[in-house]
N, C-alpha and C positions, 0 to 999 in steps of 0.2 A: 504494500500500500504506500502511495506517495505521501510524504509528510504534509503536503498542502491539502490532502484529502481529509486529514484528521485534525487540522488546526481549526477549531471551532470557536474557542473562547479566547478573545484578545482583551488584555487589560490596557485600555487607552487612557492617557492622562498623566501629565508630568508629576502630579502629586504621588502617584503610585510607583514611580520609577526613579531610582536614585543610583545611577551608574558612576557619577563623578560630580565635581563641584560646579554644576551648571547654574543652580539657583533658579528662580522664577524667570520665565521668558517674558520679554517685553512684547507688547502687542502694537502693531502699526496703527497710527491714529486714522489712517485713511482706509482701513480695512474693517471687516466685521470683527466684533469681539471674539477673541480666542482663535483668530485666523492664524494658522501655522505658516512659517516662511516657505516660499518657493525654494527648492533645492535643485541645483544643477551640478552634476559631476562631469568634468571634462577630462579626457585622458589622451595623451599622445602615444604613438606606437614606435618605440625605440629612440626616444629623445634622452640624451644623457644629461647629467646634472649640469655640466658646463656648457651645454648647447643653448645658452641663453645670453642675451646681451647683459642683463643685470648681474649675471655671475661672472662677468669679465671676459666673455668670448672676444678674441682679438679681431674677428672679421664679421661675424653674424650680427645683424641688426634685428632686434625684436621689440619695437617701440610699444606695442600693445601689452605684451607680457611685462615689459619694464614698468609701464604705468600701473598695471594691476599689482605688481610686487611693491611698488612705491606707495600705493594707496591702501593696501590691505594688509593681510598677515602673510609673511613669507616664512616658509619652513626651510631652514638651512640644513637640516639633517633628517631628510625624509627618505624612507626606504620602500622599495617595492617588495612585496612578500616573497617574490621569486625572481630569478634573473631572466625569465622569458615571459612571453605575453599571456597565454591562456591561464596559467596558474594565478598570475597576479590579478587578472580580471575576475577570476573566481573568488579571490580573497576579498575584493571590493563587494561582490554580491553577498558574501556570507559572513564576513568578519572572522574567518577561520583560515588557518594555513591550508593551502590547496591540497597538500598530501592527505589531509584528513578525509577528503572525498575523492581521492584517486585522480586528481587533475595534476599529474606529474610534470607534463611538458606541453608544448604547443599542440593543439589539435584535440586534447582531451577535454571532457565536458564537465559541466555541473552534474551532480546527482539530483534527480527530481526529489529525493528525500530531503534535500537541504532547504532551509528557509532563506529566502533572498531579501535583500533590502527593498526591492520593489514590492514584494508581497507584504512586508512589514508596513511600508508607507501607505500602500493601498488600504490596508486594514485601518490605518489612522485617518483615512479620508482623502488621500492624495489621488490625483489622476496621474498616471505613470506613462512615460514614453522612453523608448530606446532608439538612438540614431547613430549609425556608423558601424564600426567593427564590433562583432559579437565574439565569435571564436571560442565559445564554450557550449555549443549546442547546435541544433539544426536550424536551417533557414526555411524549412517547409512547415506549412500549417499543421500537417499531420505527423511531423517529426518530433523527436524527443528533445527536451531541454532547450527549446526555442525561446526567444524573448517572450512570446505570448504565453508560453507555459511556465514562465519564470516570474510572472507578476506584472508584465507590461501590457497596458491597455492598447497602446499604439506603438508601432515600430517600423522603421525603415533601416534595414540592417544588412550587414555583409557577413559571410561565413568566416572571413579572415581579413587581412589587409586588402585595400582596394585603391585603385588609382583613378585618374580623371575619367570622366564620362562612364561611370560604373553602371553595371546592372546590379540592382539591390533587391532585397525582399521587403515588400510592404505587406506586413501581416501574412506572409507566406506566399504572396504573389510576386513574381519577377517583374520588375519595372526598369526601364532604361532611363538613366539620368544623364544630364549634360552639365559639364562644368568642372572646375577644379575640385578635387575630392573633399578637402576640408570645408570649402564653402558650400558644397552640396550638403554635407552633414549638418553644418550650422543652419543653413536655410531651412532644412526640414525641422530642426529643433525650434527655430524661431516661429515657423508656421504653427507648430504644436503649442508653443507658449502663447501666441496671439489668440489662438482658438479658445484656450481655456483661462486666460488671464482674468477675464471679467466674470468668470463663473463662481460657483460656491466652493469649489475645491482648490486647494493649493496645488502647485505643479511640481512634479518630480521628473526631471529629464536627465538621462544619461547620454552624453555626447562623446563618442569614442572615435577619434580620427584614425585613418589608415596610414597616416604619415608620422614620421619620415622613414617608414619601412622601405626596404629595397623591393623592386627596382626603382630607383629614385627618378621620378619624372615630374619636374616642376611644372606647374600650370603656367599658362601664358602670362608673361610679365613678371613672374615671381623669381625667375632665375637670372634675369638680365643684370641685376646689380652685382652678381657674382660670376660674371662671364670670364674673369681672369683666374678663377679658382679651380680650373681643370675638372677632375672627377668630382670635386665637392660642390660644383655649381648647382646641380639638381638637388643634392642633399640639403644645401642651404636654402634653395628655392622652395622646397617642401616645407621647411620650418617657417619660411616667410609666409607661405600660404596659410599655415596654421595660425600664425600671428595675426594675419589679416582677418581670418575667420573669428578668432577670439575678440578682436576689436569690433567686428560687426555685431557679435553677440552682446558685448558690453554696451554698445551704443543703443541697440534695440531695447535692452532692459531699461535703460535710462529714458528712452523715448516713450516707453510705456508707463513711466513713472513708478516702477515697481522695484527699483534698485535697492532701496533701504530694506525691503523685506524679501530679498532674494539672496540666497547663499550660493556663490559660485566657487567650486573647488577644483583646481587644476593640478594634474600631476602626470607623470609618465609611467609606463608599465614595466620598464626595466632600465638598466644602465645603458650607457652609450655604446655605439658601434665601434669595433676595431678599425683603426686607420681613417675614420671619418669623424666620429663624435669626440667630444671632450668629456671624460668621465670625472666622477668625484673621488677618485682614488685608484688603487691598484686594480688592474684587470678591466673587463668590459662585459657587455651583454653575454649571458650564458654562464657567468661565474659568480661564486658566492663571495668573492672579495668585493671591497667597497665599490669599485668601478662598475660592477654588474648589478648592484642593488640600489645605490644612492641615486636619487632622481630629483628633478626640480618639482616644487610644489608651492602653490599660492592659493590663498582663500580671500574672497571678498564677501562682506556682509555688513554694510554700513550701520545697520540697526544695532549690531553687537560689536563690530570692530570699527569704532569711531575714530581711533587713532592708529596710524600705520605702525606696524610692529614687525619684529623679526624674532623668531624663536629658534633656540638651539636644542630644544627638547627632542630627543630621537622619537620619530613618529613613523608610522607604517601604514600601508594600504589596508591592512586588516583592521585598522582603527576607524576607517570610514564608516563601516556599518554601525558599531556601537555609538559613535558620535552622532550620526544622523538620527538614529533611533531616539537618543536622549533629547535631541533638539525637537523632534516631532512629538515627544512625550508618549512613546509606545513601547510596550514590552511584550514579547512574543511568548505564548505558551509553548512548552516543550522545546525551549531554545537549547540546542546542543552547546557544548563548551565553546567559548569564544577565545581566540588568541589575541584579539584586539582589545584596546581600552578606549573609553570615551575621552576625546580631546576637548571637551567643553571647557575644561579648566585652562587649556592652552589658548583657546579662543578668548577667554575672559582675562587672561594674563595671570591667573592664580596658580597654575600648574608649572612648577619650576623644574621638576624632575619626573621622569617616567616612572610610574608606580611599579612596574614589573618588567623584566627583561623580555627580549623578543628572540624567537628562534627562526632559523632558516634551514632548509634541507633540500638539496638538489638530488633527487633520486636518480640513479643511473639507469635510465631507460630512454629509448628514442622517442622523439615526437612523432605525431601523425600528420601526414600531408593533407592540407585542406585548401586546395587552389580555388579561392573564391571566384575569381573572374571566369575560369573555365567552367566551374560548377554552375554558377548562376546563368551563364549562357546556355548550358544544357537544360537547366530548369525552364528558361525562357522558351527554348525551342520545343520542349515537351509540352509546355503550357499552350503554345500556339497550335499544336497538333491534338490537344485534348488528351494527352497521355499522362499517366501518373508515374512519378519517380519512385522506384523500388530499391534503389541502391542503399544498402544498410549504412554505408559511410555518410551519405547525405542525410539520411534519416536519424543518424546517431542512435541506432537501434539498441546499442548496448548501454546507453546511459542509465545509470542507477543499478545495474546488475552487479552484484557482489559475488563473484565466482571464485575468488582466491582469498585465502587467509594468509596474512603475512606474519612472520615471526616477531615476537616482542623482545628478542634478545640479540638481534642482529640488525644493524642500521647502515646498510651500504650507501655509498655516495659521499658527497661533501655537505656537511652540516656546519652550522655556526650558532653560537649563543652570544648575543650582544647584551651585556650588562654594563652600560656606559660608565667609564670610557673603555672598558675591557671587552675584547672580542676574541672568543675561543673558537678555533676551527677544529673540527673532527673529520678526518678524511679516511674513510674505510674502503680499501680496494677490493677487487673481486675475490681475493683469497682470504678476506676477513682481517687483514693487517690494518691496524689503525695508527694514523699519524696525527699528532696534535700540534697546533700552532697558536700562540697567544700574542695579541698586540694591544698596546695602549693607544687608542685612536686619538686621544687628546694630544698626544705628542707625536704620533706616527700615523697620520691619516692614510698613508700609502702602504701600510702594513709591510714594512721592510725589516723591522727589528723584532725577531721572534724572542719572546721572554719566557717561554715554557720552563727552561732550566733555572731561571732566576725566580720564578713565581710558582713554585711547585704546589704549595698549599692552595693558592687561588686556582691553579689549573685543575686540581682534583675536585675542588668544590664546584667549579663551573662545569666540568665534565659530567659530574653526577647529575646536576640540574638539567643539562642538555639531554642526557640519555633518559632521564625521567620524562622530559617533555616529548622526546621521540617515541617512547613507549606509549604515551598518551595519544600521540598522532596515529600510531599503528592501530590502537584499539578503535579509534574513530574510523580509520581506513577499513578495518574488518567489519564495520557495521554496528559496533556496540552502542553508538549514540542513538540508533534507531530501534533497538531491541524492545524498549519499553512501550513502543507505539505500534 
């Protein structure tokens, strides 16, 4: 039985939900009493921490991101839950490390048993929409783990990254779109916001760009400023396209007069690309070192963030779910264990330290190919012929099936435990041999000086906590979170 089939009783109301130091929510003077804020989550695909003008990039110009960072809350130590795309997106949806529901690498899906942020906000009275890259389920109306089956009322989405003039899925029907990919995505979100802004329900919109994922194809006019940058021209041009799209979104929110009561939260899904991006530390996308996990992140919400601020508190994409739920004043019945913490205190400036460490775990398994452009063209052609797609891969037929039990005493792959400023790496090879590395990120953000031999007691304490967390993750992976339901 899917978890969403048995969620019947929802406790809504901030008074009954105390996840962190949020306090009472202010209510907009130009809205109905008790109106909740609009919430918009925006995410890039493969933008590194340093691929921003405001973070000191020597070439790239990002005026709209820079303005957002200067006027809102800038997270200087924000982490993706995983070093690749699908798992991190699953973490945003659930507040849980993606290994808990078997989303190990790109192309793996949500489990239908999971509670999603869209379902939670829908239960709190929100109208919900998804726009852009999905990559954690099917694009077919009769497929598994699609946006529509994950709590979204409306959606215009892609199975994976997508480029200009894409074929997308509108509630399961293939549609041909025209334009630069990020602007296509934002235009769809703006249409959704305009449609519902004057209604009785607040808006929840997820806006996930397909850029700057390769192959890099800058839209017309966006790569010209970087004509002298060789292979990086189109990469920079795609980020310029995202910057323009974010600027258009911000302008529209202000034109509608809803900016004070609208939370916009931007981040990337993993660290920077090798030889192209500028990372926030050692390594790059696909790695558990800082360069593969540290990403840019910004939040705007004038009603609560009246003064521009920068936070050094380590935060994570798993924190988005509990933060948003606290803001909306909703608590879900039968909520499985969360890895994230509410950042309401960070928003208000009262949280100076992260209340608990964060774990990372790159499980050694290959990703699954999901060529969105080719697939969606096939769907479009089948649609024109009146045929039904039966390909299990496009249907995500295995989503939610727990067919394997994993051991709780062996944790293969590269994992890490971040208890600021200390970060312990645990690397277990295919023969079960374990290597440990320990770094003090405050002094060594590029993880160059291994302190394992100097900090033996700390190393053992952190290893024990990391392995305790990994055992918990495996229990979730094996389905124990769902047994009582």
